[in-house]
C-alpha positions, 0 to 999 in steps of 0.5 A: 267069045260068049257065043261059042260057049252058049251053042253047046250049053243051049243044045244040051239045055234042049232036053227039057223041051223035046224027048230025051232019046232025040239027046242021047248024046248029053250026058249033063243036063242043065237046069231050066225054068220056065212058068210055062211050056208050050209045044207046036208042029208035032213037038218041032217047035218049042216055046218057053215064056216068063223068066226063062232061065239056062244056068251053068256052074259058069254062065246064066241065060235069061230071057222072058220068052225062049223058041226053039225049032228042032229041025234048024235048030234055031232059038230066038231069044226075046227081052234075055241077059246073058252072063258068062261068070268066066269072062266077066261079061254081060250080053243084054238086049231085045230080040236075038237069032242063035244058029245053033248049028253053025254058030251065029248069032244075029241081034238088035240093041244090044248091049255088051258090058265088059267087066274085068275092062270096064267097057261098055258097047251098044250097037244097033245090029250085031253080028257073031259069026262062026270064027267068033267075029262081032261085026256092027254097023255101027256101035258105041264104046266108051267105059261110062255108065248110061241108060242102054234102054234110053236112045237120047241118053249118051255117056260123057265121051263114047266112041261112034264106030261104022263097020264095027269087027271085034276078034276075040283077040280084040283086035277090031277097025271101023270107019268113020269113027267118031269121038264124041262129048255127050251127044256132040262129036268133037273129032271125025275121023271120015276113012278108016281109023286106029288107036292102037296102044290103047286097052279098049277090047275094041282098038287095035294092038297092033295097028298102025295109026296116031297116039294121044298128044303130049302138050307141054309148056315151060319158061326154057322150052316153050309151048311145045306139042308132041303127036306120036305115030306107032308103026307094027314092022311085024307082029314081034317088031313095033315102032313109035315115032313121036317128034315134039316141036318146041317153039323155044328149041326146036324139033325134039324126036323120040323114037320106041322099039319094042320086040318080042321075038320068041317067047323068051326074047324081048326087049325096048330101045328108046332114043330122043335128037334135039338138035339144039337151037336155045337163044339168049339175050345179048343186051338188047338183041337177041341171039342165036347161040350155036346149035348142038346137038344133043342124044340119049339113048336107052335099051333094055334086053332079056332073054332066058332061055331056061330056067336056069340062065339068063342073059341081061342087056341094058344101054344107057348112054348120052350127050350131056347128062343136063338133056335128061333134066331140061327135057324131062317132057313128052313120051320117052322123058326122064320121069316116064322111062324110069317108070316104063322101065320098073315096071317091065323090066323090073328094074330102073333107070340110074338117076338122072343126076349122077356124074355116069351113066351106066351100060352093062351086060350080064348073064348067069346061070346056076345048079344046086349050090353052083352059081357063075355070072359074067358081065361088062359095063361101061361107064359113060362120065359127065364129071369134072374130072378128065374120060380118059382116067375113067376106070372102066370094068369091061370084064368081069367073071364070078364063080360062087359054090353057095353056103353048103353043110360040109361036117355037121352044122359046118357051112362053107363058101366058095368064090373066085373071081376075074375082072378086067378093069381098062382105060386110056390113060393110068393103070389098068389090067386084070385082078383075080379074088379068091374067097374062102368062107366057113360059118358054124352056127351053134346055141349055148343054153339061151344065147344064140351063136354064129361064127365066121371066118375068111381068107382072101387072096387077090392077085394083080397083073398090070398091063399099065403098070403106071404108079407101080414098081412090078406089073405083078403085085399080091395081097392077101387078109382074112377075117373073123367074125361073131356074133351072139345075140337071145331073145326075152318075150312077154306078153302086155295087157293093158285096159282101155276104157269101154271094158276093152283091153289092149294086147302085145307081145314085147321082144327083146333082142339084145346083140353083140358082134365083134368083128376083126379084119387083118390089114392086107399083106400089102397095101400099095395096090391097084384100086379096081373094087371096093374092096381094094380101098380097105387098107387098115386093120379093124377091131370093132365089137358093136352092140346093140339092142332089139325092140320088137311090139306086136299086135294081135292084128299088127305082127310087126307094129313097132321096131327099135334098133339101138346100136353103136361101135366100139373101136379097139384100135383107134388111137384117139385124138382128144381134139377130134369130133370125128366119130373114124377118130374116137373109138366110140362110134356115134350112137345109132337109133332106128324106129319104124312103125307101120299101123295098117292102113293109116299110119307107116313112119320110119327114124334114122338118127345118129348121136355124137359124143363128142361136140356134134351132139345129134349128128343126123336125122332122117324120117319119113312118114306117111299118113293116109285118111288123117285130115286129108287123103294122104301125106307124105313127109320126108325131112333129112338133116346131116351135119356130116354131109351139111345137108338139110333138106325137107319134102312134102306131098299131099293128096285130098279130093274133095266135092266128090270128084275134086282132088288136089295135089300138092309136092315141096322140095326144099333145100332147108341150107339154102333156104330155096325149094327145088322143086314145088308142084301144084295141080287141081284135077276133076276125078269122074268115074271114066274120065279125068280132067287136071291141070297145075303148075310146077315150079324149080329154080330153073325152070316154069312148067304148065300142065294139063292132063285128060284121061278117059279111062281104057284109052289112055289120056295125054297132057305133060307128065308129073 
């Protein structure tokens, strides 16, 4: 803490007050200034007055008056401030007493500000002991600004704690905790209270206690209240139990466990369970349906014993996929869990409307050009087909020799893959694949070229050969590709009004790629992976043009790509509109615009020359500080998939503190809103109050939020 460093620095500063020989061990004297210095009792007591400053590279102490007793090494500061640059912390008060021999400190009417955390602590009597613990009979803790010298001034919210203890690790406790709004006490806990899993330094990170509640409301769920309870079983394992009572659906139980058994091993598991008592109306009477057991179990584990060796486990199983959509509320709802796993493990969850949930285990090892991977997956299927026919990739092994130079610039790559897939009904068994690839990049005149060739060999061993005449099958094929391109640069200078010029670089990059894939030697093979679906010969030529526009301060200002394919081996059907039945594919167009920080744009479209015209449009635009604070617009129109969707999001703050948020997702084909959400928030420097409504075709939910800076918040997640 702050005064563990002050101990050594102030002793070093004493060379200013006493003869140098008394402090022969001091090697780095400090810069100390004062308007007046006096010595009493034969230099046993030294007093400095008037802007006393003790300064080091990492700390500054200022006081109106300082008194030092040489024999006892007691230092008394009057009207002082201490600035710790390393911790971004400030401590000030009327009077402080320092026992430099035992590294202890006492002060009255102390104000402490921890800049990094944004936390302010005001204590009447503060004591720091030799263990670097801060203790106070009474302390006021908040993240709001307030007048520390005015006893009648209270912040918008604060925690008043008696018998306050703050350790160097930030763990603390207190008795008779009170939550205050201004000077009015709103909640009072008469015994020792803990508020775990929040960001206040004075709050215990691993102490048993209740978290902030969450409140939900919806026409399918009714009114719900969730009260999470946190229990650290050990320093390495903790549990959070979060029951939520829903007036229309019963008790929804949430259980979360986080653990870190050693530095490289950590994981999180979440389980939610509901014995549903959904009711339906039959005529004028109310009937209670048969209760159904609904649950969702999800979790992730990472273990990295060595920098080049890591293990991972993902588990995701659910009783019914509709459970994820309907009960996307509370501490462990799908949306909040998806964001949590993405932030914690840098990988997310599959979308909640997907027909299957994937659980998998994989391990990776690499050394030099050698890469190996083992994996196993399980698909929890919830589609229209029979579960027994779903092919489960239970085992996978991959061995790769990553590209390495052999002769000159010739690059070689080799891979060996073994898969085992199983299901109850239909064929299943083993697939062994090998792939040898060579690549040769070279330059001719102004052209940059690359030639690639690959040979694939697949061997199938079926434990159940249903649909095939034999248990052992082979197929092999090869592919080759050749790419050539060049780049043309030119600088432009465009005159602008007020004698200003716009300078930009224009880059043209035309390219041509030829690709040929031989038809596999055997086409009647099991389909274990996506590659097994390709059973036709491919002979195509792709040509296109990249255009890049670079400004001085915007190197990726604009990118435009136009491209098309020509298929040599397609037998055209005169009446066909599908590009797969014509030699010329759709003409593709991609546009990427990035004008930081105000504008970003992405467009992806295609044009069909055989009757469909513009076949696909995908448009994303983001605006910042243009009419409103933020605008996001996404438009998708795809004739092939018969979809047309519009998504709009707006956010704007007005009157400095009021912020409105609007979100709309609309299916333009069905002419109905997929989801519409409107919220209004009051944003203060240290708290937020908000609420709104969310409407879908199946449900209407009302939500509100209360967030205290540094303490967390509660309400319904968006």
